[in-house]
Every structure is written in C-alpha cells, then in structure tokens.
C-alpha positions in Angstrom: 12.0 18.7 -17.9 15.2 16.9 -16.9 13.7 13.6 -18.3 12.9 15.3 -21.6 16.5 16.6 -21.9 17.9 13.1 -21.0 15.7 11.5 -23.7 16.8 14.1 -26.3 20.5 13.5 -25.3 20.1 9.7 -25.7 18.4 10.1 -29.0 21.1 12.4 -30.3 23.8 9.9 -29.2 22.0 7.0 -30.9 21.9 8.8 -34.3 25.4 10.4 -33.9 28.2 9.1 -36.2 31.0 7.1 -34.5 34.6 7.1 -35.6 35.3 4.4 -38.2 38.5 2.8 -37.2 38.7 0.7 -40.3 40.2 3.6 -42.3 43.4 3.5 -40.2 43.6 0.2 -38.4 45.0 -3.0 -40.0 47.9 -4.0 -42.2 49.2 -1.6 -44.9 48.1 -4.1 -47.6 44.5 -4.2 -46.3 44.4 -0.4 -45.9 45.7 0.2 -49.4 43.1 -2.2 -50.8 40.4 -0.3 -48.9 41.6 3.0 -50.3 41.9 1.8 -53.9 38.4 0.3 -53.7 37.0 3.5 -52.4 38.8 5.5 -55.2 37.1 3.2 -57.8 33.8 3.7 -56.2 34.2 7.5 -56.3 35.1 7.3 -60.0 31.9 5.5 -60.7 29.8 7.9 -58.7 31.2 10.9 -60.6 29.3 10.1 -63.8 25.9 10.8 -62.2 26.9 13.3 -59.5 26.1 17.0 -59.6 28.7 19.7 -59.7 28.7 20.2 -55.9 28.9 16.5 -55.3 31.8 16.2 -57.7 33.7 18.7 -55.7 33.1 16.6 -52.5 34.1 13.4 -54.4 37.3 15.1 -55.7 38.2 16.0 -52.2 37.7 12.5 -51.0 39.7 11.2 -53.9 42.6 13.5 -52.9 42.5 12.3 -49.3 42.4 8.7 -50.3 45.5 9.1 -52.5 47.3 10.9 -49.7 46.5 8.0 -47.4 47.6 5.5 -50.0 50.9 7.2 -50.6 51.4 7.7 -46.9 51.3 4.0 -46.0 53.4 3.1 -49.0 56.3 5.4 -48.3 59.1 4.1 -46.1 60.1 5.9 -42.9 62.8 8.3 -44.2 63.9 9.2 -40.7 67.4 7.8 -40.1 70.0 8.8 -37.5 73.7 8.3 -38.0 75.6 6.3 -35.5 77.8 8.3 -33.2 81.4 7.2 -33.2 84.1 7.8 -30.7 85.4 11.4 -31.0 89.2 11.9 -31.1 90.0 15.6 -31.3 88.6 18.9 -30.2 87.4 20.1 -33.7 85.4 16.9 -34.2 84.0 17.3 -30.7 82.7 20.8 -31.4 81.2 19.6 -34.7 79.4 16.8 -32.9 78.0 19.4 -30.5 76.7 21.3 -33.4 75.2 18.1 -34.8 73.5 17.4 -31.5 72.0 20.8 -31.4 70.7 20.4 -34.9 69.1 17.1 -33.9 67.6 18.8 -30.8 66.1 21.4 -33.0 64.5 18.8 -35.3 63.3 16.9 -32.3 61.6 20.0 -31.0 59.9 20.7 -34.3 58.7 17.1 -34.5 57.2 17.3 -31.0 55.5 20.6 -31.9 54.1 18.9 -35.0 52.8 15.9 -33.0 51.1 18.2 -30.5 49.5 20.3 -33.3 48.2 17.2 -35.0 46.8 15.9 -31.7 44.8 19.1 -31.3 43.5 18.6 -34.8 42.4 15.1 -34.0 40.5 16.4 -30.9 38.7 18.9 -33.1 37.8 16.3 -35.7 36.5 13.9 -33.0 34.2 16.7 -31.7 33.0 17.4 -35.3 32.4 13.8 -36.1 30.4 13.3 -32.9 28.0 16.1 -34.0 27.4 14.6 -37.5 24.4 12.4 -38.4 23.7 9.9 -41.1 22.2 12.7 -43.2 25.6 14.4 -43.5 27.0 11.8 -45.9 29.8 13.8 -47.6 31.0 15.7 -44.5 31.1 12.4 -42.6 33.3 10.6 -45.1 35.6 13.7 -45.5 36.0 14.0 -41.7 36.6 10.3 -41.3 39.3 10.2 -44.0 41.0 13.3 -42.6 40.9 11.9 -39.1 42.5 8.7 -40.4 45.3 10.7 -42.1 46.1 12.5 -38.9 46.0 9.3 -36.8 48.5 7.6 -39.2 50.7 10.7 -39.2 50.8 10.9 -35.4 51.6 7.1 -35.2 54.6 7.7 -37.4 55.6 10.9 -35.4 55.3 9.1 -32.1 57.7 6.4 -33.4 60.1 9.1 -34.6 60.0 10.9 -31.3 60.7 7.7 -29.4 63.7 7.1 -31.8 64.8 10.7 -31.2 64.8 10.2 -27.4 66.8 7.0 -27.6 69.2 8.6 -30.1 69.7 11.7 -28.0 70.4 9.7 -24.9 73.0 7.7 -26.8 74.5 10.8 -28.4 74.9 12.6 -25.1 76.4 9.4 -23.6 78.9 9.3 -26.5 79.9 12.9 -26.0 80.4 12.2 -22.3 82.5 9.1 -22.9 84.6 10.9 -25.4 85.8 13.5 -22.9 88.1 11.0 -21.3 89.9 10.0 -24.5 89.7 13.4 -26.1 93.0 14.7 -27.4 93.3 18.4 -26.8 96.2 20.5 -28.1 96.7 23.7 -26.2 96.0 26.6 -28.5 97.9 29.7 -27.2 96.3 31.9 -29.8 92.8 31.1 -28.7 92.5 34.1 -26.4 93.7 36.4 -29.2 91.2 34.9 -31.6 88.4 35.3 -29.1 89.4 38.9 -28.5 89.3 39.8 -32.2 85.9 38.2 -32.7 84.5 40.1 -29.7 85.9 43.3 -31.0 84.2 42.6 -34.3 81.0 41.8 -32.4 81.1 45.2 -30.5 81.6 47.0 -33.8 78.5 45.3 -35.2 76.5 46.4 -32.2 77.6 50.0 -32.7 76.7 49.8 -36.4 73.3 48.2 -35.6 72.5 51.1 -33.2 73.6 53.6 -35.9 71.4 52.0 -38.5 68.4 51.8 -36.2 68.8 55.5 -35.4 69.0 56.3 -39.1 65.9 54.2 -39.7 64.0 56.2 -37.1 64.9 59.4 -38.8 63.9 58.1 -42.2 60.5 56.9 -40.9 59.9 60.4 -39.3 60.8 62.0 -42.7 58.7 59.4 -44.5 61.6 58.7 -47.0 60.4 55.3 -48.4 63.6 54.6 -50.5 65.8 55.4 -47.5 63.7 53.2 -45.2 63.9 50.2 -47.6 67.6 50.6 -48.0 68.2 50.8 -44.2 65.9 47.8 -43.6 68.0 45.7 -46.0 71.2 46.9 -44.4 69.8 46.0 -40.9 68.7 42.5 -42.1 72.2 41.8 -43.5 73.8 43.1 -40.4 71.6 40.8 -38.3 72.6 37.8 -40.3 76.3 38.7 -39.9 75.7 39.3 -36.2 74.2 35.8 -35.7 77.2 34.3 -37.4 79.6 36.2 -35.2 77.6 35.2 -32.1 77.7 31.6 -33.2 81.5 32.0 -33.7 82.0 33.5 -30.2 80.0 30.8 -28.5 81.8 27.9 -30.1 85.2 29.6 -29.5 84.2 29.9 -25.8 83.3 26.2 -25.8 86.7 25.4 -27.3 88.1 27.5 -24.4 86.2 25.7 -21.6 86.5 22.0 -22.9 90.1 21.5 -21.6 89.0 22.6 -18.1 86.0 20.3 -18.3 88.1 17.3 -19.5 90.7 17.8 -16.8 88.0 18.5 -14.1 89.4 21.9 -13.2 87.3 24.4 -11.2 88.2 27.0 -13.8 85.6 25.4 -16.0 82.8 27.0 -13.9 84.2 30.5 -14.6 84.3 29.8 -18.3 80.8 28.4 -18.2 79.4 31.4 -16.3 81.1 33.7 -18.8 79.5 31.8 -21.7 76.0 31.9 -20.2 76.2 35.6 -19.5 77.2 36.2 -23.2 74.3 34.0 -24.4 71.9 35.9 -22.2 73.2 39.3 -23.4 73.0 38.3 -27.1 69.3 37.4 -26.8 69.8 34.3 -28.9 68.3 30.9 -28.1 71.0 28.5 -27.0 69.1 26.8 -24.3 69.8 23.3 -25.7 73.5 24.0 -25.6 73.4 25.2 -22.0 71.4 22.0 -21.0 74.0 19.9 -22.8 76.9 21.5 -21.0 75.1 21.1 -17.6 74.7 17.4 -18.4 78.3 17.0 -19.3 79.6 18.8 -16.2 77.1 17.0 -13.9 78.1 13.6 -15.2 81.8 14.2 -15.7 82.6 16.4 -12.7 80.0 14.9 -10.3 76.5 16.1 -9.3 77.6 17.5 -5.9 80.4 19.6 -7.3 78.5 20.9 -10.3 75.3 21.7 -8.3 77.3 23.4 -5.5 79.3 25.5 -8.0 76.2 26.4 -10.0 74.0 27.3 -7.1 76.2 28.6 -4.3 77.1 32.0 -5.8 73.7 32.5 -7.4 71.9 31.5 -4.3 73.9 33.9 -2.0 73.6 36.7 -4.6 69.8 36.1 -4.8 69.5 36.2 -1.0 71.6 39.4 -0.7 69.8 41.1 -3.6 66.3 40.1 -2.2 67.1 41.3 1.3 68.5 44.5 0.0 65.5 45.2 -2.2 62.9 44.5 0.4 64.7 46.8 2.9 65.2 49.6 0.4 62.9 52.6 1.3 60.0 52.9 -1.1 57.9 55.4 0.7 59.6 58.7 1.8 58.2 59.0 5.3 60.7 59.5 8.2 63.8 57.5 7.3 61.8 55.7 4.6 59.4 52.7 4.7 60.6 49.5 3.0 58.7 46.6 1.5 59.7 44.5 4.5 58.2 47.1 6.9 55.0 47.3 4.9 54.8 43.5 5.0 55.2 43.6 8.8 52.5 46.2 9.0 50.1 44.2 6.9 50.7 41.0 8.8 50.1 42.8 12.1 47.0 44.5 10.8 45.5 41.2 9.4 46.1 39.4 12.7 44.6 42.3 14.7 41.7 42.8 12.4 40.9 39.0 12.5 41.0 39.1 16.3 38.7 42.2 16.4 36.3 40.5 13.9 36.2 37.3 16.0 35.6 39.4 19.2 32.7 41.3 17.6 31.0 38.2 16.3 31.5 36.4 19.6 29.9 39.3 21.6 27.1 39.9 19.2 26.0 36.3 19.2 26.8 35.7 22.8 24.8 33.0 24.6 26.9 32.7 27.8 25.3 33.3 31.2 26.7 36.8 31.9 25.6 38.2 28.5 22.5 36.0 27.9 20.1 38.4 29.7 21.5 41.6 28.2 19.6 43.4 25.4 20.7 43.2 21.8 21.4 46.9 21.8 23.8 46.5 24.8 25.6 43.6 23.1 25.9 45.5 19.9 27.4 48.5 21.7 29.9 46.3 23.5 30.8 44.5 20.3 31.3 47.8 18.4 33.3 49.5 21.1 35.6 46.5 21.6 36.0 46.1 17.8 37.1 49.7 17.2 39.4 49.6 20.2 41.2 46.5 19.0 41.5 48.0 15.5 42.9 51.2 16.9 45.5 49.2 19.0 46.4 47.1 16.0 46.9 50.3 13.9 49.2 51.7 16.6 51.3 48.5 16.8 51.5 48.5 13.0 52.8 52.1 12.9 55.4 51.2 15.5 56.5 48.2 13.4 57.2 50.3 10.3 59.2 52.8 12.4 56.8 55.8 12.5 57.2 57.9 15.7 53.8 58.2 17.2 54.8 61.3 19.1 55.1 63.1 15.7 51.4 62.3 15.0 50.2 64.2 18.1 50.9 67.5 16.3 49.0 66.3 13.3 46.1 65.1 15.3 46.0 68.4 17.3 46.1 70.5 14.0 43.4 68.2 12.6 41.2 68.7 15.7 41.4 72.5 15.3 40.5 72.2 11.6 37.6 69.9 12.4 36.4 72.4 15.0 36.4 75.4 12.6 36.0 74.2 9.0 35.5 70.5 8.7 32.6 69.9 11.1 30.0 69.7 8.3 32.3 67.3 6.3 32.8 65.1 9.4 29.0 65.2 10.1 28.2 64.1 6.6 30.9 61.4 6.7 29.5 59.9 10.0 26.0 60.2 8.6 27.1 58.2 5.5 28.5 55.5 7.7 25.2 55.4 9.6 23.2 55.2 6.4 25.4 52.3 5.1 25.1 50.3 8.3 21.6 51.2 9.3 20.1 50.5 5.8 17.1 52.6 6.4 17.8 54.2 3.0 19.4 52.0 0.4 20.3 52.3 -3.3 17.2 51.6 -5.3 14.8 53.0 -2.7 12.3 55.7 -3.9 12.2 58.5 -1.4 10.5 61.9 -1.0 12.6 64.6 0.7 10.1 67.4 0.5 6.7 68.0 -1.1 7.0 67.2 -4.8 10.7 66.2 -4.7 10.7 62.5 -5.2 13.3 60.2 -6.8 15.3 57.0 -6.7 18.5 56.7 -4.6 21.3 55.8 -7.0 24.4 56.3 -4.9 25.2 56.5 -1.2 28.7 57.8 -0.7 30.6 58.8 2.4 29.8 62.5 2.2 26.7 62.7 0.0 24.1 60.7 -1.7 22.7 61.0 -5.2 18.9 61.0 -5.8 17.7 60.8 -9.4 14.3 62.3 -10.0 11.8 60.9 -12.5 12.7 63.8 -14.7 16.2 62.3 -14.8 17.7 65.1 -12.8 20.5 64.1 -10.3 20.2 65.8 -6.9 23.2 65.6 -4.6 22.1 65.7 -1.0 24.5 65.8 2.1 24.1 62.7 4.2 23.4 64.7 7.3 20.2 66.0 5.6 18.9 62.4 5.2 19.7 61.7 8.8 18.4 64.8 10.5 15.3 65.7 8.4 12.1 63.8 7.8 12.4 61.5 4.8 9.5 59.5 3.3 10.8 56.2 2.0 8.2 54.8 -0.4 9.9 51.5 -0.9 11.4 50.8 2.5 9.6 47.5 3.1 7.5 47.3 -0.1 7.4 49.1 -3.5 3.5 48.8 -3.8 1.5 52.0 -3.2 -2.2 52.9 -3.4 -3.1 55.7 -5.7 -6.1 57.8 -4.9 -7.6 59.3 -8.2 -10.3 62.0 -7.4 -13.1 62.8 -9.8 -16.7 64.1 -9.7 -20.0 63.7 -11.5 -23.1 66.0 -11.8 -26.0 65.7 -9.4 -28.7 63.5 -10.8 -26.2 60.8 -12.0 -26.8 57.2 -10.9 -24.2 56.6 -8.3 -24.2 52.7 -8.6 -24.1 53.0 -12.4 -21.0 55.4 -12.2 -19.1 53.0 -9.9 -20.0 50.0 -12.1 -19.0 51.7 -15.4 -15.6 52.9 -14.0 -14.6 49.5 -12.5 -15.7 47.6 -15.6 -14.0 50.0 -18.0 -10.9 49.9 -15.8 -10.8 46.1 -15.9 -11.0 46.1 -19.7 -8.4 48.9 -20.1 -4.7 48.6 -20.9 -3.6 50.6 -17.8 -0.8 49.0 -15.8 -1.7 48.4 -12.2 -2.0 45.5 -9.7 -4.9 43.2 -10.7 -3.8 39.7 -9.5 -4.1 40.3 -5.8 -7.7 40.0 -4.3 -6.6 42.3 -1.4 -5.5 45.0 -3.8 -8.4 45.1 -6.2 -9.4 48.5 -7.6 -12.3 50.3 -5.8 -14.4 53.4 -6.3 -15.8 55.1 -3.3 -17.9 58.2 -2.8 -16.1 60.9 -0.8 -18.5 63.8 -0.6 -21.3 66.0 -2.0 -20.0 69.4 -2.9 -21.9 72.4 -4.1 -21.5 71.5 -7.8 -20.6 67.8 -7.8 -20.8 64.3 -6.3 -17.1 63.5 -5.5 -15.6 60.0 -5.9 -12.1 58.4 -5.5 -10.7 55.6 -7.7 -8.4 53.5 -5.5 -5.8 51.5 -7.4 -2.6 49.8 -6.3 0.5 50.4 -8.3 4.2 49.5 -8.1 6.7 52.4 -7.7 9.5 50.4 -9.5 9.4 49.2 -13.1 9.3 45.4 -13.8 12.2 43.3 -15.3 11.3 44.6 -18.8 11.6 48.2 -17.6 7.8 48.8 -17.8 6.3 50.7 -14.8 2.8 51.1 -13.6 0.5 53.8 -15.0 0.5 57.2 -13.2 -2.0 59.7 -12.0 -2.2 61.3 -15.4 -3.1 58.0 -17.1 -5.9 57.3 -14.7 -7.4 60.8 -14.9 -7.4 60.6 -18.7 -9.1 57.2 -18.5 -11.8 58.5 -16.1 -12.5 61.5 -18.3 -12.8 59.5 -21.5 -15.0 56.8 -19.8 -17.4 59.4 -18.4 -17.6 61.2 -21.8 -18.2 57.8 -23.6 -21.1 56.9 -21.3 -22.7 60.5 -21.4 -22.1 61.1 -17.7 -21.9 64.8 -17.0 -18.8 66.1 -15.4 -19.8 69.2 -13.3 -18.0 72.5 -13.2 -18.6 75.5 -10.9 -21.7 77.4 -12.0 -24.0 80.2 -10.5 -27.7 81.0 -11.2 -28.3 84.8 -11.5 -31.9 86.0 -10.7 -33.0 89.5 -12.0 -35.6 91.3 -10.0 -37.7 94.0 -11.6 -38.5 97.1 -9.4 
C-alpha cells in the first residue's frame, strides 16, 4: 500500500505545474516585450473564445497591463537628506519627521509580510494545478509574478528605510552637541495650561459617554447620533492636545539631555507615564529618546537610571504580593506559603512514589523470597506513611498549627462513628473498586435476578448501572463489595444462550435438529458464527409428559459492535424457532388430557 501511495505521489508531481520564472526574471525591456506579446496573443484569441473564456482572457489582459506599468514606473520613494539642526524648534520638527518616516516604514514592512503570505498561498495553489487547468494556471502565474516584483521593490525600499533611519538618528544625536537652546521661562506655564485643557476634555468625555449610555437605554436614535458625533470630535481634539503635551514635554527635557543632567531622567519618566495614561501609541518616540539618551549620556548611566528604580520597585512589589494573605486561615496563607507547600508536597510525593515502585518491584535478597501480597502491603503502608508525613511538613511550612487540627479530627471521629460510617464505608469501597478493577466502567453485571445493566460510572461514594431499559440505578459502592455480583464481562463479553423448545411425540428427532441448525445458518440472526468452538448446537434435554424437549445453544456477545449493533436476544431466537417449526409442519405440543367416560 505504501508503494502505491508513493507511485501516486510521484505521478502527481510529474504532472504538476511548476512556477514559470520567465514572467518576472530578466531585464525590464525583455519583460515588457513578453507582456506585450502576450497581450497581442490574448487579443487574437478573443475573436473565437466563448463568453466564459473571454472573462478569463480579460483578467489576464488586466494583469499583464499592471505588470507592464509596474516595471515601467520609476521608484517614487525618495528620502530627503537630513541637515544639521540648529535650534530647538527645528529639532522637534525633525523628531516629528522621523516618527512619520517610522510609521511609513512600519506600513511598508506590513505590506511586505502580507505580500509574502500571498506568495506562499499562490505557490501552494500552483503546485496543485495540472496542464488541464490552462486559464487558472496562467492567471496564477501572472499574479505570482506581480507579487514577486512588488516584493522586490518593497525589499529595496525597506533596506533604504533602514539606512535612512540609521542616518537620521545619527544626525539627531550629533545635533545635540551644537543645538542652540534658549531658556523658555514660560514653558512650565504653557504646559500647565495645556494639561488643564486636557483634564477638562477628559471630564467632558466622561460626561458625553454617560449621556450616550442614557440615550442608548432610552433608544433615542437622534440623541445617540448627535452624541456620537460630539464624542468623535472630542476624540480628535483630545489627540491634538495629547500631541501638544508630549512635544511640549520633549521641549522641556531636551535642555537636560543636551547638558547631560540627571534631571533628564525625571522628565523622561514623567513623559512615559503620561503616554501610558493617554493610551496613545508613541512607542517609536520612546525608543528614539532611549537611543539618544543611551548614546549621548552613555549606556551605563542610562541603563542604570532606567532600571534601578523600576527593578527595586518590581522586587518590592513582587515580594509584597506573594506574601499577602490570599486564604483567610489563621493569620492568612500567602502565595509564597502555598508555593512552599506545593514544593514540599511534590518532593515528598515523588519520594513516596519511588519507594512504592522500588518495594513492589524489589529483587534484592531480603525481599526476593517474600510474596507479592507482602511486598504490596509494605509498599502501600510505606507510601501512605510518607504522604502523611509530607502533608504534615507542608502544613507546618504554611504556618498552620497542627494542635488546632486535633479538635477537628476528634469531632470528625465522633461524626464518623455516629452518622458518617456508611459514607466512609462507601468511600473506601469506591477506592477498592477503582484499584481492584474487578468491576470496571463498561462491564455488564447482574446484581440480583433480573436486574442486569452496564456500569457507566464508578464514583467515590456510589456507582451508576444503566439497565437495558435505559434506567440508571445508583448503587452504593459497599453493596458491590459486600454482596454477590455476577460480572458477565469480567474476562470476556461472549456468553452462551440456552434457548428451550419442544416438539410433539412422533416427530423425527434428527430431522428437527437438522432443520433448526440449517434454518439458523441461513437466518439473519446476529450471533457468533466464525469460531468453530462456538458453533450453534441443538441438544435433546428430556422427554416430558407432553413434549420432547430440546435446547438451542448459541454464543452471543453481550456488548454491541463498533457500529452499535448487538447480538440477537432470547426473544429473537424463540420467534425464529416457532416460525421454523411452523414452516416445516412440525407440531409444537401443549398440555392436554384424555377424558374417558364409563357407562354404568
């Protein structure tokens, strides 16, 4: 079978369409000539093409024209040279220009990645095409060529962007030394006014959002539309104010950065906190400022200033959080205490498991001669002892006073003695059933005469038996342990069914047996036929007053097969025997009595 699949795979690869690189490789002149020749060919084919073929040809024509125009157009991407920056206003303008270029660069990278995904999809589609798919093949090849050429151009642009950004940042860095900064004493007042305006906008935004909620509850459409317009206008105004605050703060921190003053880090932290609270994306600006401070002030100083306070705060906050009580027991249990408990429990449980496995599979001289039952008992006793010791150490580690548990254990013992003994008995019985596996889920059992069903659940307290009438019976586990239970599928789900029947005296016994077995073989009844050891048999069991008694012995499966079809049952076989005897005119006896009248 593997060889057949391999041959089919090789055949499919032989007839699969490969990517035609001639559509996008070569000089622009040669490519343009190829596109123009194909356009002329399409125009000549249109005269004899059907309507559906014309649509395909028009699509090809469109792609070819796009490809031709694409290779003819010049690369419109140009970047202005960055000159030395003299004053503070120009420096801030250049920062804005840099962020605009960064945004364009991000968009171009996203476009490149998106086109690359489209190329991968087209490669997969083309690999599945064959020579029979003429139009889809050409369409996919042309579209693939367009994306390839587009990504070549985008890759060049991205490389130019990277070089330009590096040069731009370097020029911003170099300009810091020669930057002329005039102290603006009104800068703090200006910033305060802008922030006041910003706070008023925030209040107005909250008011409008609350009013919008009320309008939506009252389903006032006109009011909703009016408020949504006001909110959108306010958001635009808010963005402008945020932008104004950010660049005013940059104007505030640049003198400190130029003069390498430590006050710069306070201004920078204040700026980052404001950007974070405004929920606006100025990540490129933050990265630029980090670059300038790292290169101008020095890596060590910048890194230390950036990380020292945040690292200490992070450690303090983390330690405080993991030691805060989360469970109100005693003086409270913290996450750190829970972690210690889990660590102790995992180590102790691992040791206990290792001990149990080592003792159970012991081959050393002092345990080699002991019985399996003895080794199992030693393994279990030691295992539970180690688990109990681990639990006690774990409770001590989280600060729970074990002396306080003695009262709880004493009260629990009294409760078990009076009211919980049945629950505990069923609980222990459930554990025994789970580990002993004498009764498992899926077994068919008979609890008492006539009460038969499949085990569907074995829980800690009780088990669920589903009868063949789809009735769920919940039975305490102790009942299954203490009483006699017939497990029909403990080792095998195959059972022999004894179907009794009788015929009248005078019937040919050999003929009856032969008819029943032959008719059974030709019937549609479901039973085991494939096994020679489990072939159906008919045997004579007795000669009663009115009948000769027989038994039909057939082997059936108690569980349905993978299609949900089960074996035939007693009723099916009785109906079959009755119909077979009637068909062959064999008399079925019934109790009768002869009455003799005597005349005096």
